[in-house]
N, C-alpha and C positions, 0 to 999 in steps of 0.2 A: 859535457854531455847535454844533448838537446832535450828539452822537456817537451814530450809529445801529448801531455795532458790537455784536455779541452777546457777552455775557459767557459764556466757556467754563468750565464747572465744573471744579474740580480732581478728578483721578481719586483715589479713596481709596487711601491707601498702606498697604502691609503694615506691621505693627509691626516695629521693627528686630530684634527677637529671632527673626522668622520669615524675614527676608531672608537668602539665601545665594546664592553664585555658584560657577560652575565645579564642581570636584569636591566642594566642600562642599555644593552643592545636591543632588548625587546622594546623598551620605551622609545628608543630612537627610530626603530622600524615603524612603530605606530605613528610617531610624530611625522615621519616621511610620507605617510598616507595623505597628508594635507599638502604635500609639495606641489607647486604649480607645474612642474615638469612630469609629463606622463611616464617617461621612462624611469624616473625615480619611483613613482607610485607603483609601476609594474615590479620593479626589483624588490620593493618592500613586500608586496603581496606574494611574490614567489618565495621569498625567505620565510614569510609567516606561514605559508602552506606547508614548508618543510618541517616546521617545528610544531605545527598544530596537532600532530598525532600524540604528543606527550600531554597527558592530563594536567601535569603540574604547570606546563608552559601555557596551557589553555586557560587555567585559573588565573595566571599572572596577566595574560593578555586581556582577559575580561576586566581585571582590576585596574588595568592601565587605560581603560576606555576604548579597547579595539572595536567593540560592537558599535559604538556611537559613530566611529569613523567609517566603518563599513556600510552602515546605514546610508551615509552621505554618498559613498562611492556607487551604490546601486543606481544612482541617478547621474553618474559620471557621463560626460559627453563621448568618451571613448568606449567603444563596444568591447574592446579587449579588456578594459579595466573592469567593466561591468561583469564580464565573463569570469575573470579571475577572482572577483569579489564573491561571486556565487559559489565558486569552487572552495574558497576558504571557509565560507559559512557552512557549507556541507560537512567540512571537517570539524568545525567547532560544535555544531549541534549533535555530533556523535557523543559528546560528553555532557553530563547532566548540567554542569555549571554553564556550558555554552548554551544549552537550550533555555535555561532559566534567564540568562541575560538576553538572549535573542527575543524572548517574549516580553521581558520587562522593558526592553528599549523599543518595543514596537517595530522591529525590523520586518516583521511580516507584511506590513502595509506596502512599503516600497518594493519588496520582493514580489508581491502579487502583481504589481504593475508590470512586471517583466514576463508574465505568462505567455505573451504573444511576441516575445523578443525575436527580431528578425534572425539574429545569429543563433544558428541551431544549437551549438555547444553550450551557449548561455541559457537558452530556453530549457534544454535538457536538465541543466544544473538546477534551475529554478524548481522543476517538478520533482527532481530528486530531493531537494530540500523540503518541499511540502510533504512529500511521502514520508520522509524520515520523521518529520514533526508529527505527522498524523498517527504514527505508531505509538505515540504516547498520549494519554488522555488530555493533558493540559494543552498539547499541541493541537489535537483534533478539536478540542473545544474552541481554541482561538480561531482556527480556520472557519468554524461554523459561525462563530460570533461575529467575525468580520464579514460575514455575508458571502463567502467565496463559493459555497456549494452550488448555487445556480450557475456561476460562471464556469466551474469545472464540469458540471453536467453538459453545458453547451460545448465545451472544449472537446468532449468525446467525439461528437460528430464532426467538428471542424478540423480537428487535428489529422494530418495525413501521415505523420511519422509514427510507426507502430510502437516504437520504444517509448515515446512520450505518451501515447495513447494508453499503453499498459500502466504506466506510472499514474496517469490521471484516474483510470478506473480503480486502481488499488487504493489511492488516496480517498476517492469517494466512498469505497466500501468501508474504510477505516472510520471516516467522519460520519457515516450513517449510523454507526453504533452510538454516537453521541446524540444525534437528533436527525431523524429521517424526514421530517416534515418539510424542510426547505426544498429537498430534492423531489419530494412528491408534488409540491406546488409548481414545479417547473417541468413537469412531464418526465420525471427521471425514470419512471418504470418503462415507458415506451422507448426511451433512448437506450437504456440498458438491454432491453429485449432485442433491439435492432442489432446489437453486437453478438447475439447468439445465433442469428439467422445466417444463411449462406454457409461459407466455410472459413470461419475465423480460425486463427492459429490457436495453439494450445494455451499459450499465455493469455490471450485475449479471452478465450472461453473461461478460464479459471478466474480471472479478475472480474469479468462481467457477471459471472454467476454469483461470486461472492458478494458483489454489490447488490445484485438483484435479491439475494437472500436476506441481506441486511435491511434493505428497503421494505421487505414484506413482513418484517417483525410486527409493526403496528397494524391494527385491523385495517386501517385505510390502505395500507400497502398491499395487504392480501386481497382486498376487493379490486384494487387497481390491476393487479396481476391477472385476475380472472377477467376483468373487463377488457383488458388488452389482448385477450386470447393467447396468453403465453403458456397455459398448462400444456397443450400439445407439444410445445417446443421443450419444455422441461421433461416431459415423458421421453422424447427423443433423446435427450441427453443421458437418460439411464443406460443407453447402449453406447455411450461414449467410450472410446478406448482408454481414456485416462481414468485411473481409479479415483483420483481426487475429485474429478468432475462427477463421477458417478456417486461418490459418497455424499458430496455437498447437495446434489440433486435429490437423492433419496432421503436426505435428512429433512427436507422441507416439503416434499411433494406428498400431498394428501388429497388426490383428485381422482376418485373412483371413475367419474364420468369421462375423464380424459384417457381412460385406458391404461392407468398406471399399474394395475394389479399384476398383470402378466409379466411385465419386465421386472417388477420388484421381486416377484417370486424366483425369477432366474438369478437375481443378485444375492439371494439368501445363501446360495452355495458358494459365493465368492471367497477366495482365500484372503482377500483384503479385509482386515478387522473392521476398519471404519465403514467400508461398503456394506458388509453383512450386518453390522450393528444398526446403521441407519435404515437399511431396508426393513429389518424386523420392526423397528419403531414406527416407520411409515405404514407397514401393513397392520400393525396394532391399531394405529389411528383410523385406517380405512375400515377395519373390522368393527368400529364403533357404530358405523352405519348398518342397518339391517341388510341391505343389499350386499354390502361388502362382506358381512359375516356369513351369509349364505354361500357366497362364492368361495370363501376361504375354507369353509368346511370341507370342501373337496380336496384341499391341499394341506390338511393337518399333518400328514406324514412328512411333508417338506419342512414344516416348522418344528416337528418333533425331532427331526434329524440334528437340529442345532441346539436341542435342549438337554443333551446328554452330559454326563459327568466329565467326559473328555474335553469338552469345549472350554474356551476362554470364559471365565466367570461372567463377564459383562454381556457376552453373546448369549450365554446360557440363561441369564436373568431376562434378557430381552426376548428370547425365544419362549420362555415360560410365561412371560406377561402377555405376549401375543396369543399364545395358546389359551390362556384363560379368558381373554376377550373373545376369541373365536368360538370357543366351546361353551360360553356362557349361555344359560337358558333362563328365561324369566320365570 
């Protein structure tokens, strides 16, 4: 009887000296990051990216000196190697142990050198890394301490890709919470204000406004916002279709002379909690000026409408506080 079964070819086997298991496999991959063959370095980076999602493997990789090798690969002559290195770093800094090692090994310095990387995918990864780091106080402080804020502010105007621009604006906003003075010293208010003029996308408006609000926390920032004539721009954003933009604008706008009172009164009736809450707080601030209090006395009914027992407790308290300021008499 004839045997019709197919012959299954044997799978090529790795040479015994290349086979490794468990922790030895991880150590071998990290060692291969130093291999002179670019293809070997690429294969190792790809494998490390696959396992970097596991916190336990991330801890082991850090322990075996992975960050020290990646720091060197950020200056690799091959653009594809640099790109894959930034991708792996992005996965590693998602874990606390990865972030700590990233900062301890001073990987930030060579990473920052790639902010203008010609390869778009690599540049995008660089700014994704910076943005992820800036979400944590230690990371934001390191970015500011390294003097990167002025470069990031300049990047806002230079960058043509909107995705990168949004990341840069977001990173700036996060770093401004640590220290706004470096951005103020390099004309940051003007640069951020320019992103709110014209017809920017929703994500640009959100990121630029968040950064502008952060830079206006110190007194010097508030004065610069007024000097740059940005109050009318902020008043215009009170009518923005996006509730987040409305809420952030109302939360900071305290400019009676810019005509903010009327649009703020309209936002008091908003169904969005944050929008209503910030509008009431802004109106209470406006009412501290005699002129503002006189105008708001004509709209006490609007404020009283949000002070009833059926309202959200925070909104009710904000409305009651605003009413106290508006109806106060010497």
